[in-house]
C-alpha positions, -999 to 999 in steps of 0.1 A, spaced: 166 63 578 148 33 578 120 27 597 111 -7 616 77 -21 628 74 -53 648 49 -75 647 43 -91 682 23 -121 669 49 -133 645 80 -120 655 85 -104 620 103 -71 614 91 -51 586 117 -24 574 109 3 550 141 11 537 155 33 509 140 30 476 157 23 442 170 55 421 165 77 452 165 112 437 182 127 467 218 126 455 245 105 450 258 107 483 226 96 499 225 66 474 260 55 487 247 60 522 215 40 519 235 9 506 256 8 536 225 9 557 206 -16 536 238 -41 536 239 -37 574 203 -47 575 203 -76 552 235 -89 569 216 -91 601 185 -106 587 177 -143 588 151 -137 564 145 -114 534 114 -108 513 104 -76 494 75 -57 491 75 -35 462 45 -7 461 34 3 427 10 30 418 -12 26 390 4 52 370 39 36 375 23 4 359 6 22 329 35 53 322 54 42 293 38 8 295 53 2 325 89 9 315 100 23 350 81 -6 369 100 -31 347 131 -19 355 126 -14 392 119 -51 390 149 -62 369 173 -43 393 154 -64 425 155 -97 402 193 -91 397 201 -86 429 183 -117 442 200 -150 443 186 -184 459 207 -170 491 208 -140 513 246 -138 510 239 -134 472 218 -104 477 245 -88 505 271 -92 478 250 -78 453 251 -44 473 
């Protein structure tokens, strides 16, 4: 389940949602997609923060990291609606 944190000063809500390529299985991936889609439908604006470890960047010359970034870029259009449709 996603975790949410409200920044009282700015009114921004930070959400920690399921990651890309979750290893919990297909059913969990499908459920995560539905949850993420609901969150995106309710959002006025979305920005992604993708934390990476040093080993993720250096192992395989960053192949896994590049794959994640390409997935996010493919999801993103110029409109939030494009992102929601991609899920």
